[in-house]
C-alpha positions in Angstrom: 0.0 0.0 0.0 1.1 3.6 -0.7 1.0 4.4 3.1 3.9 1.9 3.6 6.2 3.5 1.1 9.6 4.6 2.5 10.9 8.1 2.0 13.5 6.8 -0.4 10.9 5.0 -2.5 8.6 8.0 -2.4 11.4 10.1 -3.8 11.6 7.8 -6.8 8.1 8.9 -7.8 8.9 12.6 -7.8 9.8 14.9 -10.7 11.6 17.6 -8.7 10.3 20.7 -10.4 11.3 24.3 -10.9 9.5 26.2 -13.6 9.2 29.7 -12.2 10.2 32.3 -14.8 12.5 34.1 -12.3 14.5 30.9 -11.6 18.3 31.5 -12.1 21.3 29.3 -12.5 21.9 29.0 -8.8 18.3 27.8 -8.3 18.7 25.1 -11.0 22.0 24.0 -9.5 20.3 23.7 -6.1 17.5 21.7 -7.7 20.0 19.3 -9.1 21.9 18.9 -5.8 18.6 18.1 -4.1 17.7 15.6 -6.7 21.0 13.9 -6.4 20.9 13.9 -2.6 17.3 12.6 -2.1 17.1 10.4 -5.2 14.2 12.1 -7.0 13.2 10.5 -10.3 14.0 13.6 -12.3 14.5 17.3 -12.3 11.9 19.1 -14.4 13.0 22.4 -15.9 12.3 24.9 -18.7 14.1 24.2 -22.0 16.7 26.9 -21.4 18.1 25.1 -18.4 18.2 21.6 -19.9 22.0 21.7 -20.7 22.8 23.0 -17.2 20.6 20.3 -15.5 22.2 17.6 -17.7 25.6 18.5 -16.5 24.7 18.6 -12.9 22.5 15.7 -12.1 22.7 11.9 -12.5 18.9 11.7 -12.3 16.6 12.0 -15.3 16.2 15.4 -16.9 12.6 16.4 -17.8 11.8 19.4 -20.0 8.5 21.1 -20.6 7.4 21.9 -24.1 4.7 24.4 -25.2 4.6 25.4 -21.6 2.3 26.6 -20.0 -0.4 27.4 -22.5 0.1 24.7 -25.1 -0.8 27.1 -28.0 2.5 27.1 -29.8 2.1 26.0 -33.5 3.1 22.3 -33.8 6.1 23.3 -35.9 7.5 25.2 -33.0 6.7 22.5 -30.4 8.6 20.0 -32.5 11.6 22.3 -32.7 11.4 22.9 -28.9 11.2 19.2 -28.2 14.1 18.4 -30.6 16.3 21.0 -28.9 15.6 19.6 -25.4 16.3 16.0 -26.5 19.5 17.1 -28.2 20.7 18.8 -25.1 20.0 15.8 -22.9 16.4 15.7 -21.8 15.3 12.1 -21.0 11.6 13.1 -20.8 9.4 15.7 -22.4 6.3 17.1 -20.7 4.2 18.6 -23.5 1.1 20.8 -23.0 -1.6 19.9 -25.6 -3.4 22.6 -27.6 -6.6 22.8 -25.6 -8.4 24.5 -28.5 -8.2 21.2 -30.3 -10.0 19.5 -27.4 -12.6 22.2 -27.0 -13.3 22.1 -30.8 -13.4 18.3 -30.7 -10.7 18.3 -33.4 -9.5 15.0 -32.2 -7.8 14.1 -35.5 -5.5 17.1 -35.2 -4.9 16.4 -31.5 -3.8 12.9 -32.2 -1.5 14.1 -35.0 0.1 16.7 -32.7 0.8 14.2 -30.0 2.1 11.6 -32.5 4.4 14.1 -34.1 5.7 15.2 -30.7 6.4 11.6 -29.7 8.3 11.0 -32.9 10.3 14.2 -32.6 11.2 13.4 -28.9 12.3 9.8 -29.5 14.0 8.1 -27.7 12.9 10.3 -24.8 9.6 9.6 -23.2 6.6 12.0 -23.6 4.1 13.0 -20.9 1.0 14.8 -22.3 -0.3 17.6 -20.0 -4.1 17.7 -20.3 -4.7 20.7 -18.0 -7.6 18.8 -16.4 -8.9 21.8 -14.4 -10.0 23.4 -17.7 -11.7 20.2 -19.2 -15.0 18.5 -18.6 -14.8 14.8 -17.6 -15.8 13.8 -21.1 -13.0 15.9 -22.6 -10.5 14.4 -20.1 -11.5 10.8 -21.1 -11.3 11.6 -24.8 -8.0 13.4 -24.6 -6.4 10.7 -22.4 -7.5 8.0 -24.8 -6.1 9.9 -27.8 -2.8 10.5 -26.0 -2.5 6.8 -25.4 -3.4 5.9 -29.0 -0.9 8.5 -30.2 1.9 6.8 -28.3 2.3 9.0 -25.2 4.0 7.3 -22.3 2.1 9.3 -19.7 -0.9 11.5 -19.3 -0.4 14.3 -16.9 -3.0 16.3 -15.1 -1.8 19.9 -15.0 0.8 22.6 -15.4 -0.2 24.0 -12.0 -0.9 27.4 -13.5 -4.7 26.9 -13.8 -5.5 24.5 -11.0 -3.8 21.4 -9.8 -4.3 17.6 -9.6 -7.4 16.3 -7.8 -8.0 12.8 -6.6 -11.1 12.5 -8.8 -9.1 13.4 -11.9 -6.3 10.9 -11.2 -9.0 8.2 -10.5 -10.7 9.0 -13.8 -7.5 8.9 -15.8 -6.6 5.6 -14.1 -9.9 4.2 -15.1 -9.5 5.4 -18.6 -5.9 4.5 -19.5 -4.5 2.8 -16.4 -2.5 -0.2 -17.5 -2.1 1.3 -20.9 0.0 4.3 -20.2 1.2 5.9 -17.0 -0.3 8.8 -15.0 1.5 11.8 -13.6 -0.3 13.9 -11.0 1.0 17.5 -10.9 -0.1 20.9 -9.6 -0.7 21.8 -6.0 0.9 18.7 -4.4 2.7 20.0 -1.3 2.3 17.3 1.3 3.3 13.7 1.8 -0.3 12.8 2.4 -1.3 14.2 -0.9 1.5 12.4 -2.8 0.6 9.1 -1.2 -3.1 9.5 -2.0 -2.3 10.1 -5.7 0.0 7.1 -5.8 -2.7 5.0 -4.2 -5.2 6.2 -6.9 -2.8 5.1 -9.8 -0.3 7.9 -10.3 3.2 6.5 -11.1 4.8 10.0 -11.1 4.3 13.1 -8.9 5.2 16.5 -10.2 6.0 19.0 -7.4 8.2 21.8 -6.3 7.8 20.6 -2.7 9.8 17.4 -3.1 12.2 17.9 -0.2 9.4 18.9 2.2 7.4 15.8 1.1 10.1 13.2 1.6 11.4 14.8 4.8 8.0 15.0 6.6 
């Protein structure tokens, strides 16, 4: 059960995240030191800091693409992803174009995700659905399409417009659990929250409070 997870094992679920626009080199170096010390699964950074992170951590490096709005044209998302992979990103967290979901343009949505997965290979892709802005029907449709398009994870949120909720993680697990993995992200600040999301099916936790979580 999730409640019996050790601090070390819990750390292995966490993408140790710093995406604030005012983050500087010293902040990223500290993020990497903490990831190395506590054994977090990855550091999650903006594309500009991928090379610095790659040089300073032996954990995975995760980069965001199309962040935080998802409205970059596909051509630019592909270039952004290709840059991140070239500079050492092991994983890409891509924000989908929510307009495609709202317009029910599921063909274009699938094509966007498929192209991003291809451009990011061999790195793994997490598709950020921004669940706080979607209906349950839209969450289910988008999650299924992400799986069909080859995404390795579906992810709840950027954290900019609302965070992960237990109901959303449960719904995503019911929809694609066992087919692709689930990342809960946004507003996760306590050990209790992290453990609850893991118990509901999340295999990755995105948080800027990783040290607090594993030390509590």
